[in-house]
mmCIF entry with sequence, helices, sheets and N, C-alpha, C, O atoms, coordinates in Angstrom:
data_MODEL
# 
_entry.id   MODEL 
# 
_entity.id                         1 
_entity.type                       polymer 
_entity.pdbx_number_of_molecules   1 
# 
_entity_poly.entity_id                      1 
_entity_poly.type                           'polypeptide(L)' 
_entity_poly.nstd_linkage                   no 
_entity_poly.nstd_monomer                   no 
_entity_poly.pdbx_seq_one_letter_code       
;(UNK)(UNK)(UNK)(UNK)(UNK)(UNK)(UNK)(UNK)(UNK)(UNK)(UNK)(UNK)(UNK)(UNK)(UNK)(UNK)
(UNK)(UNK)(UNK)(UNK)(UNK)(UNK)(UNK)(UNK)(UNK)(UNK)(UNK)(UNK)(UNK)(UNK)(UNK)(UNK)
(UNK)(UNK)(UNK)(UNK)(UNK)(UNK)(UNK)(UNK)(UNK)(UNK)
;
_entity_poly.pdbx_seq_one_letter_code_can   XXXXXXXXXXXXXXXXXXXXXXXXXXXXXXXXXXXXXXXXXX 
_entity_poly.pdbx_strand_id                 A 
# 
loop_
_entity_poly_seq.entity_id 
_entity_poly_seq.num 
_entity_poly_seq.mon_id 
_entity_poly_seq.hetero 
1 1  UNK n 
1 2  UNK n 
1 3  UNK n 
1 4  UNK n 
1 5  UNK n 
1 6  UNK n 
1 7  UNK n 
1 8  UNK n 
1 9  UNK n 
1 10 UNK n 
1 11 UNK n 
1 12 UNK n 
1 13 UNK n 
1 14 UNK n 
1 15 UNK n 
1 16 UNK n 
1 17 UNK n 
1 18 UNK n 
1 19 UNK n 
1 20 UNK n 
1 21 UNK n 
1 22 UNK n 
1 23 UNK n 
1 24 UNK n 
1 25 UNK n 
1 26 UNK n 
1 27 UNK n 
1 28 UNK n 
1 29 UNK n 
1 30 UNK n 
1 31 UNK n 
1 32 UNK n 
1 33 UNK n 
1 34 UNK n 
1 35 UNK n 
1 36 UNK n 
1 37 UNK n 
1 38 UNK n 
1 39 UNK n 
1 40 UNK n 
1 41 UNK n 
1 42 UNK n 
# 
_struct_asym.id          A 
_struct_asym.entity_id   1 
# 
_struct_conf.conf_type_id            HELX_P 
_struct_conf.id                      HELX_P1 
_struct_conf.pdbx_PDB_helix_id       AA1 
_struct_conf.beg_label_comp_id       UNK 
_struct_conf.beg_label_asym_id       A 
_struct_conf.beg_label_seq_id        9 
_struct_conf.pdbx_beg_PDB_ins_code   ? 
_struct_conf.end_label_comp_id       UNK 
_struct_conf.end_label_asym_id       A 
_struct_conf.end_label_seq_id        41 
_struct_conf.pdbx_end_PDB_ins_code   ? 
_struct_conf.beg_auth_comp_id        UNK 
_struct_conf.beg_auth_asym_id        A 
_struct_conf.beg_auth_seq_id         9 
_struct_conf.end_auth_comp_id        UNK 
_struct_conf.end_auth_asym_id        A 
_struct_conf.end_auth_seq_id         41 
_struct_conf.pdbx_PDB_helix_class    1 
_struct_conf.details                 ? 
_struct_conf.pdbx_PDB_helix_length   33 
# 
_struct_conf_type.id          HELX_P 
_struct_conf_type.criteria    ? 
_struct_conf_type.reference   ? 
# 
loop_
_atom_site.group_PDB 
_atom_site.id 
_atom_site.type_symbol 
_atom_site.label_atom_id 
_atom_site.label_alt_id 
_atom_site.label_comp_id 
_atom_site.label_asym_id 
_atom_site.label_entity_id 
_atom_site.label_seq_id 
_atom_site.pdbx_PDB_ins_code 
_atom_site.Cartn_x 
_atom_site.Cartn_y 
_atom_site.Cartn_z 
_atom_site.occupancy 
_atom_site.B_iso_or_equiv 
_atom_site.pdbx_formal_charge 
_atom_site.auth_seq_id 
_atom_site.auth_comp_id 
_atom_site.auth_asym_id 
_atom_site.auth_atom_id 
_atom_site.pdbx_PDB_model_num 
ATOM 1   N N  . UNK A 1 1  ? 96.447 90.521  143.002 1.00 0.00 ? 1  UNK A N  1 
ATOM 2   C CA . UNK A 1 1  ? 95.177 90.607  143.595 1.00 0.00 ? 1  UNK A CA 1 
ATOM 3   C C  . UNK A 1 1  ? 95.213 90.126  145.052 1.00 0.00 ? 1  UNK A C  1 
ATOM 4   O O  . UNK A 1 1  ? 95.582 88.979  145.304 1.00 0.00 ? 1  UNK A O  1 
ATOM 5   N N  . UNK A 1 2  ? 94.859 90.930  145.958 1.00 0.00 ? 2  UNK A N  1 
ATOM 6   C CA . UNK A 1 2  ? 94.847 90.489  147.317 1.00 0.00 ? 2  UNK A CA 1 
ATOM 7   C C  . UNK A 1 2  ? 93.484 90.034  147.734 1.00 0.00 ? 2  UNK A C  1 
ATOM 8   O O  . UNK A 1 2  ? 92.650 90.863  148.099 1.00 0.00 ? 2  UNK A O  1 
ATOM 9   N N  . UNK A 1 3  ? 93.210 88.702  147.696 1.00 0.00 ? 3  UNK A N  1 
ATOM 10  C CA . UNK A 1 3  ? 91.973 88.111  148.062 1.00 0.00 ? 3  UNK A CA 1 
ATOM 11  C C  . UNK A 1 3  ? 92.178 87.034  148.988 1.00 0.00 ? 3  UNK A C  1 
ATOM 12  O O  . UNK A 1 3  ? 92.997 86.142  148.766 1.00 0.00 ? 3  UNK A O  1 
ATOM 13  N N  . UNK A 1 4  ? 91.422 87.088  150.078 1.00 0.00 ? 4  UNK A N  1 
ATOM 14  C CA . UNK A 1 4  ? 91.530 86.073  151.161 1.00 0.00 ? 4  UNK A CA 1 
ATOM 15  C C  . UNK A 1 4  ? 90.674 84.917  150.785 1.00 0.00 ? 4  UNK A C  1 
ATOM 16  O O  . UNK A 1 4  ? 89.460 84.975  150.976 1.00 0.00 ? 4  UNK A O  1 
ATOM 17  N N  . UNK A 1 5  ? 91.260 83.828  150.239 1.00 0.00 ? 5  UNK A N  1 
ATOM 18  C CA . UNK A 1 5  ? 90.490 82.654  149.800 1.00 0.00 ? 5  UNK A CA 1 
ATOM 19  C C  . UNK A 1 5  ? 89.929 81.862  150.949 1.00 0.00 ? 5  UNK A C  1 
ATOM 20  O O  . UNK A 1 5  ? 89.091 80.982  150.747 1.00 0.00 ? 5  UNK A O  1 
ATOM 21  N N  . UNK A 1 6  ? 90.403 82.176  152.232 1.00 0.00 ? 6  UNK A N  1 
ATOM 22  C CA . UNK A 1 6  ? 89.974 81.406  153.352 1.00 0.00 ? 6  UNK A CA 1 
ATOM 23  C C  . UNK A 1 6  ? 88.641 82.048  153.901 1.00 0.00 ? 6  UNK A C  1 
ATOM 24  O O  . UNK A 1 6  ? 87.936 81.433  154.701 1.00 0.00 ? 6  UNK A O  1 
ATOM 25  N N  . UNK A 1 7  ? 88.355 83.183  153.487 1.00 0.00 ? 7  UNK A N  1 
ATOM 26  C CA . UNK A 1 7  ? 87.162 83.823  153.959 1.00 0.00 ? 7  UNK A CA 1 
ATOM 27  C C  . UNK A 1 7  ? 85.955 83.111  153.244 1.00 0.00 ? 7  UNK A C  1 
ATOM 28  O O  . UNK A 1 7  ? 85.993 82.810  152.051 1.00 0.00 ? 7  UNK A O  1 
ATOM 29  N N  . UNK A 1 8  ? 84.931 82.878  154.028 1.00 0.00 ? 8  UNK A N  1 
ATOM 30  C CA . UNK A 1 8  ? 83.750 82.136  153.479 1.00 0.00 ? 8  UNK A CA 1 
ATOM 31  C C  . UNK A 1 8  ? 82.768 83.107  152.843 1.00 0.00 ? 8  UNK A C  1 
ATOM 32  O O  . UNK A 1 8  ? 82.967 84.315  152.973 1.00 0.00 ? 8  UNK A O  1 
ATOM 33  N N  . UNK A 1 9  ? 81.741 82.661  152.177 1.00 0.00 ? 9  UNK A N  1 
ATOM 34  C CA . UNK A 1 9  ? 80.803 83.478  151.465 1.00 0.00 ? 9  UNK A CA 1 
ATOM 35  C C  . UNK A 1 9  ? 80.044 84.449  152.390 1.00 0.00 ? 9  UNK A C  1 
ATOM 36  O O  . UNK A 1 9  ? 79.807 85.598  152.019 1.00 0.00 ? 9  UNK A O  1 
ATOM 37  N N  . UNK A 1 10 ? 79.667 83.988  153.586 1.00 0.00 ? 10 UNK A N  1 
ATOM 38  C CA . UNK A 1 10 ? 78.773 84.795  154.390 1.00 0.00 ? 10 UNK A CA 1 
ATOM 39  C C  . UNK A 1 10 ? 79.556 86.108  154.796 1.00 0.00 ? 10 UNK A C  1 
ATOM 40  O O  . UNK A 1 10 ? 78.981 87.194  154.860 1.00 0.00 ? 10 UNK A O  1 
ATOM 41  N N  . UNK A 1 11 ? 80.828 85.955  155.050 1.00 0.00 ? 11 UNK A N  1 
ATOM 42  C CA . UNK A 1 11 ? 81.612 87.187  155.521 1.00 0.00 ? 11 UNK A CA 1 
ATOM 43  C C  . UNK A 1 11 ? 81.708 88.129  154.350 1.00 0.00 ? 11 UNK A C  1 
ATOM 44  O O  . UNK A 1 11 ? 81.594 89.344  154.512 1.00 0.00 ? 11 UNK A O  1 
ATOM 45  N N  . UNK A 1 12 ? 81.919 87.576  153.161 1.00 0.00 ? 12 UNK A N  1 
ATOM 46  C CA . UNK A 1 12 ? 82.107 88.418  152.008 1.00 0.00 ? 12 UNK A CA 1 
ATOM 47  C C  . UNK A 1 12 ? 80.735 89.194  151.711 1.00 0.00 ? 12 UNK A C  1 
ATOM 48  O O  . UNK A 1 12 ? 80.723 90.389  151.417 1.00 0.00 ? 12 UNK A O  1 
ATOM 49  N N  . UNK A 1 13 ? 79.670 88.468  151.805 1.00 0.00 ? 13 UNK A N  1 
ATOM 50  C CA . UNK A 1 13 ? 78.407 89.080  151.490 1.00 0.00 ? 13 UNK A CA 1 
ATOM 51  C C  . UNK A 1 13 ? 78.130 90.173  152.637 1.00 0.00 ? 13 UNK A C  1 
ATOM 52  O O  . UNK A 1 13 ? 77.527 91.211  152.365 1.00 0.00 ? 13 UNK A O  1 
ATOM 53  N N  . UNK A 1 14 ? 78.558 89.917  153.819 1.00 0.00 ? 14 UNK A N  1 
ATOM 54  C CA . UNK A 1 14 ? 78.329 90.943  154.898 1.00 0.00 ? 14 UNK A CA 1 
ATOM 55  C C  . UNK A 1 14 ? 79.167 92.089  154.657 1.00 0.00 ? 14 UNK A C  1 
ATOM 56  O O  . UNK A 1 14 ? 78.713 93.198  154.936 1.00 0.00 ? 14 UNK A O  1 
ATOM 57  N N  . UNK A 1 15 ? 80.283 91.983  154.197 1.00 0.00 ? 15 UNK A N  1 
ATOM 58  C CA . UNK A 1 15 ? 81.354 93.124  153.897 1.00 0.00 ? 15 UNK A CA 1 
ATOM 59  C C  . UNK A 1 15 ? 80.715 93.913  152.804 1.00 0.00 ? 15 UNK A C  1 
ATOM 60  O O  . UNK A 1 15 ? 80.774 95.140  152.880 1.00 0.00 ? 15 UNK A O  1 
ATOM 61  N N  . UNK A 1 16 ? 80.084 93.323  151.752 1.00 0.00 ? 16 UNK A N  1 
ATOM 62  C CA . UNK A 1 16 ? 79.506 94.093  150.722 1.00 0.00 ? 16 UNK A CA 1 
ATOM 63  C C  . UNK A 1 16 ? 78.299 94.942  151.248 1.00 0.00 ? 16 UNK A C  1 
ATOM 64  O O  . UNK A 1 16 ? 78.104 96.117  150.938 1.00 0.00 ? 16 UNK A O  1 
ATOM 65  N N  . UNK A 1 17 ? 77.504 94.184  152.097 1.00 0.00 ? 17 UNK A N  1 
ATOM 66  C CA . UNK A 1 17 ? 76.324 94.793  152.682 1.00 0.00 ? 17 UNK A CA 1 
ATOM 67  C C  . UNK A 1 17 ? 76.664 96.084  153.585 1.00 0.00 ? 17 UNK A C  1 
ATOM 68  O O  . UNK A 1 17 ? 76.052 97.150  153.506 1.00 0.00 ? 17 UNK A O  1 
ATOM 69  N N  . UNK A 1 18 ? 77.681 95.831  154.409 1.00 0.00 ? 18 UNK A N  1 
ATOM 70  C CA . UNK A 1 18 ? 78.187 96.899  155.283 1.00 0.00 ? 18 UNK A CA 1 
ATOM 71  C C  . UNK A 1 18 ? 78.775 98.056  154.459 1.00 0.00 ? 18 UNK A C  1 
ATOM 72  O O  . UNK A 1 18 ? 78.533 99.218  154.788 1.00 0.00 ? 18 UNK A O  1 
ATOM 73  N N  . UNK A 1 19 ? 79.477 97.790  153.482 1.00 0.00 ? 19 UNK A N  1 
ATOM 74  C CA . UNK A 1 19 ? 80.041 98.849  152.633 1.00 0.00 ? 19 UNK A CA 1 
ATOM 75  C C  . UNK A 1 19 ? 78.930 99.603  151.879 1.00 0.00 ? 19 UNK A C  1 
ATOM 76  O O  . UNK A 1 19 ? 78.984 100.823 151.724 1.00 0.00 ? 19 UNK A O  1 
ATOM 77  N N  . UNK A 1 20 ? 77.964 98.875  151.435 1.00 0.00 ? 20 UNK A N  1 
ATOM 78  C CA . UNK A 1 20 ? 76.752 99.553  150.779 1.00 0.00 ? 20 UNK A CA 1 
ATOM 79  C C  . UNK A 1 20 ? 76.007 100.455 151.730 1.00 0.00 ? 20 UNK A C  1 
ATOM 80  O O  . UNK A 1 20 ? 75.555 101.546 151.382 1.00 0.00 ? 20 UNK A O  1 
ATOM 81  N N  . UNK A 1 21 ? 75.892 99.933  153.003 1.00 0.00 ? 21 UNK A N  1 
ATOM 82  C CA . UNK A 1 21 ? 75.185 100.728 153.985 1.00 0.00 ? 21 UNK A CA 1 
ATOM 83  C C  . UNK A 1 21 ? 75.830 101.931 154.405 1.00 0.00 ? 21 UNK A C  1 
ATOM 84  O O  . UNK A 1 21 ? 75.190 102.961 154.615 1.00 0.00 ? 21 UNK A O  1 
ATOM 85  N N  . UNK A 1 22 ? 77.204 101.835 154.551 1.00 0.00 ? 22 UNK A N  1 
ATOM 86  C CA . UNK A 1 22 ? 78.029 102.966 154.761 1.00 0.00 ? 22 UNK A CA 1 
ATOM 87  C C  . UNK A 1 22 ? 77.960 103.974 153.795 1.00 0.00 ? 22 UNK A C  1 
ATOM 88  O O  . UNK A 1 22 ? 77.760 105.140 154.135 1.00 0.00 ? 22 UNK A O  1 
ATOM 89  N N  . UNK A 1 23 ? 78.129 103.592 152.422 1.00 0.00 ? 23 UNK A N  1 
ATOM 90  C CA . UNK A 1 23 ? 78.033 104.462 151.302 1.00 0.00 ? 23 UNK A CA 1 
ATOM 91  C C  . UNK A 1 23 ? 76.682 105.133 151.221 1.00 0.00 ? 23 UNK A C  1 
ATOM 92  O O  . UNK A 1 23 ? 76.576 106.341 151.005 1.00 0.00 ? 23 UNK A O  1 
ATOM 93  N N  . UNK A 1 24 ? 75.589 104.279 151.410 1.00 0.00 ? 24 UNK A N  1 
ATOM 94  C CA . UNK A 1 24 ? 74.286 104.966 151.377 1.00 0.00 ? 24 UNK A CA 1 
ATOM 95  C C  . UNK A 1 24 ? 74.060 106.036 152.507 1.00 0.00 ? 24 UNK A C  1 
ATOM 96  O O  . UNK A 1 24 ? 73.426 107.074 152.315 1.00 0.00 ? 24 UNK A O  1 
ATOM 97  N N  . UNK A 1 25 ? 74.626 105.692 153.681 1.00 0.00 ? 25 UNK A N  1 
ATOM 98  C CA . UNK A 1 25 ? 74.547 106.704 154.778 1.00 0.00 ? 25 UNK A CA 1 
ATOM 99  C C  . UNK A 1 25 ? 75.314 108.012 154.501 1.00 0.00 ? 25 UNK A C  1 
ATOM 100 O O  . UNK A 1 25 ? 74.862 109.112 154.818 1.00 0.00 ? 25 UNK A O  1 
ATOM 101 N N  . UNK A 1 26 ? 76.490 107.831 153.895 1.00 0.00 ? 26 UNK A N  1 
ATOM 102 C CA . UNK A 1 26 ? 77.273 109.086 153.566 1.00 0.00 ? 26 UNK A CA 1 
ATOM 103 C C  . UNK A 1 26 ? 76.619 109.911 152.473 1.00 0.00 ? 26 UNK A C  1 
ATOM 104 O O  . UNK A 1 26 ? 76.645 111.141 152.511 1.00 0.00 ? 26 UNK A O  1 
ATOM 105 N N  . UNK A 1 27 ? 76.004 109.193 151.450 1.00 0.00 ? 27 UNK A N  1 
ATOM 106 C CA . UNK A 1 27 ? 75.329 110.024 150.450 1.00 0.00 ? 27 UNK A CA 1 
ATOM 107 C C  . UNK A 1 27 ? 74.079 110.688 151.053 1.00 0.00 ? 27 UNK A C  1 
ATOM 108 O O  . UNK A 1 27 ? 73.776 111.842 150.751 1.00 0.00 ? 27 UNK A O  1 
ATOM 109 N N  . UNK A 1 28 ? 73.332 109.920 151.940 1.00 0.00 ? 28 UNK A N  1 
ATOM 110 C CA . UNK A 1 28 ? 72.137 110.576 152.533 1.00 0.00 ? 28 UNK A CA 1 
ATOM 111 C C  . UNK A 1 28 ? 72.502 111.778 153.397 1.00 0.00 ? 28 UNK A C  1 
ATOM 112 O O  . UNK A 1 28 ? 71.783 112.777 153.429 1.00 0.00 ? 28 UNK A O  1 
ATOM 113 N N  . UNK A 1 29 ? 73.641 111.664 154.103 1.00 0.00 ? 29 UNK A N  1 
ATOM 114 C CA . UNK A 1 29 ? 74.050 112.834 154.941 1.00 0.00 ? 29 UNK A CA 1 
ATOM 115 C C  . UNK A 1 29 ? 74.483 113.935 154.060 1.00 0.00 ? 29 UNK A C  1 
ATOM 116 O O  . UNK A 1 29 ? 74.149 115.082 154.356 1.00 0.00 ? 29 UNK A O  1 
ATOM 117 N N  . UNK A 1 30 ? 75.219 113.697 152.969 1.00 0.00 ? 30 UNK A N  1 
ATOM 118 C CA . UNK A 1 30 ? 75.576 114.813 152.092 1.00 0.00 ? 30 UNK A CA 1 
ATOM 119 C C  . UNK A 1 30 ? 74.353 115.497 151.466 1.00 0.00 ? 30 UNK A C  1 
ATOM 120 O O  . UNK A 1 30 ? 74.302 116.727 151.441 1.00 0.00 ? 30 UNK A O  1 
ATOM 121 N N  . UNK A 1 31 ? 73.346 114.726 150.949 1.00 0.00 ? 31 UNK A N  1 
ATOM 122 C CA . UNK A 1 31 ? 72.153 115.240 150.457 1.00 0.00 ? 31 UNK A CA 1 
ATOM 123 C C  . UNK A 1 31 ? 71.370 116.101 151.431 1.00 0.00 ? 31 UNK A C  1 
ATOM 124 O O  . UNK A 1 31 ? 70.815 117.143 151.083 1.00 0.00 ? 31 UNK A O  1 
ATOM 125 N N  . UNK A 1 32 ? 71.349 115.609 152.693 1.00 0.00 ? 32 UNK A N  1 
ATOM 126 C CA . UNK A 1 32 ? 70.645 116.275 153.729 1.00 0.00 ? 32 UNK A CA 1 
ATOM 127 C C  . UNK A 1 32 ? 71.281 117.602 154.163 1.00 0.00 ? 32 UNK A C  1 
ATOM 128 O O  . UNK A 1 32 ? 70.584 118.584 154.418 1.00 0.00 ? 32 UNK A O  1 
ATOM 129 N N  . UNK A 1 33 ? 72.573 117.610 154.240 1.00 0.00 ? 33 UNK A N  1 
ATOM 130 C CA . UNK A 1 33 ? 73.361 118.776 154.571 1.00 0.00 ? 33 UNK A CA 1 
ATOM 131 C C  . UNK A 1 33 ? 73.279 119.768 153.465 1.00 0.00 ? 33 UNK A C  1 
ATOM 132 O O  . UNK A 1 33 ? 73.156 120.948 153.793 1.00 0.00 ? 33 UNK A O  1 
ATOM 133 N N  . UNK A 1 34 ? 73.332 119.448 152.154 1.00 0.00 ? 34 UNK A N  1 
ATOM 134 C CA . UNK A 1 34 ? 73.132 120.241 151.018 1.00 0.00 ? 34 UNK A CA 1 
ATOM 135 C C  . UNK A 1 34 ? 71.752 120.861 151.026 1.00 0.00 ? 34 UNK A C  1 
ATOM 136 O O  . UNK A 1 34 ? 71.613 122.046 150.724 1.00 0.00 ? 34 UNK A O  1 
ATOM 137 N N  . UNK A 1 35 ? 70.725 120.094 151.363 1.00 0.00 ? 35 UNK A N  1 
ATOM 138 C CA . UNK A 1 35 ? 69.355 120.587 151.383 1.00 0.00 ? 35 UNK A CA 1 
ATOM 139 C C  . UNK A 1 35 ? 69.152 121.580 152.576 1.00 0.00 ? 35 UNK A C  1 
ATOM 140 O O  . UNK A 1 35 ? 68.409 122.552 152.443 1.00 0.00 ? 35 UNK A O  1 
ATOM 141 N N  . UNK A 1 36 ? 69.763 121.349 153.645 1.00 0.00 ? 36 UNK A N  1 
ATOM 142 C CA . UNK A 1 36 ? 69.751 122.300 154.862 1.00 0.00 ? 36 UNK A CA 1 
ATOM 143 C C  . UNK A 1 36 ? 70.364 123.523 154.496 1.00 0.00 ? 36 UNK A C  1 
ATOM 144 O O  . UNK A 1 36 ? 69.780 124.574 154.761 1.00 0.00 ? 36 UNK A O  1 
ATOM 145 N N  . UNK A 1 37 ? 71.571 123.530 153.865 1.00 0.00 ? 37 UNK A N  1 
ATOM 146 C CA . UNK A 1 37 ? 72.306 124.653 153.493 1.00 0.00 ? 37 UNK A CA 1 
ATOM 147 C C  . UNK A 1 37 ? 71.570 125.514 152.480 1.00 0.00 ? 37 UNK A C  1 
ATOM 148 O O  . UNK A 1 37 ? 71.525 126.734 152.638 1.00 0.00 ? 37 UNK A O  1 
ATOM 149 N N  . UNK A 1 38 ? 71.015 124.939 151.484 1.00 0.00 ? 38 UNK A N  1 
ATOM 150 C CA . UNK A 1 38 ? 70.245 125.663 150.477 1.00 0.00 ? 38 UNK A CA 1 
ATOM 151 C C  . UNK A 1 38 ? 68.979 126.238 151.083 1.00 0.00 ? 38 UNK A C  1 
ATOM 152 O O  . UNK A 1 38 ? 68.573 127.343 150.724 1.00 0.00 ? 38 UNK A O  1 
ATOM 153 N N  . UNK A 1 39 ? 68.309 125.465 152.050 1.00 0.00 ? 39 UNK A N  1 
ATOM 154 C CA . UNK A 1 39 ? 67.076 125.951 152.673 1.00 0.00 ? 39 UNK A CA 1 
ATOM 155 C C  . UNK A 1 39 ? 67.387 127.126 153.523 1.00 0.00 ? 39 UNK A C  1 
ATOM 156 O O  . UNK A 1 39 ? 66.594 128.066 153.582 1.00 0.00 ? 39 UNK A O  1 
ATOM 157 N N  . UNK A 1 40 ? 68.551 127.120 154.212 1.00 0.00 ? 40 UNK A N  1 
ATOM 158 C CA . UNK A 1 40 ? 68.894 128.246 155.114 1.00 0.00 ? 40 UNK A CA 1 
ATOM 159 C C  . UNK A 1 40 ? 69.281 129.465 154.337 1.00 0.00 ? 40 UNK A C  1 
ATOM 160 O O  . UNK A 1 40 ? 68.988 130.597 154.723 1.00 0.00 ? 40 UNK A O  1 
ATOM 161 N N  . UNK A 1 41 ? 69.994 129.201 153.154 1.00 0.00 ? 41 UNK A N  1 
ATOM 162 C CA . UNK A 1 41 ? 70.524 130.316 152.424 1.00 0.00 ? 41 UNK A CA 1 
ATOM 163 C C  . UNK A 1 41 ? 69.362 131.007 151.602 1.00 0.00 ? 41 UNK A C  1 
ATOM 164 O O  . UNK A 1 41 ? 69.439 132.191 151.277 1.00 0.00 ? 41 UNK A O  1 
ATOM 165 N N  . UNK A 1 42 ? 68.341 130.251 151.302 1.00 0.00 ? 42 UNK A N  1 
ATOM 166 C CA . UNK A 1 42 ? 67.176 130.795 150.561 1.00 0.00 ? 42 UNK A CA 1 
ATOM 167 C C  . UNK A 1 42 ? 66.466 131.968 151.300 1.00 0.00 ? 42 UNK A C  1 
ATOM 168 O O  . UNK A 1 42 ? 65.484 132.512 150.795 1.00 0.00 ? 42 UNK A O  1 
# 
């Protein structure tokens, strides 16, 4: 297990928040692109 014990709680929480935000953005872009493709194809 590669875990940095020297990293404090705030950094860990920020990393989780940033990862969640990036994941949410990617999902939103995928859904938006799929919606546009189906809308144009219709």
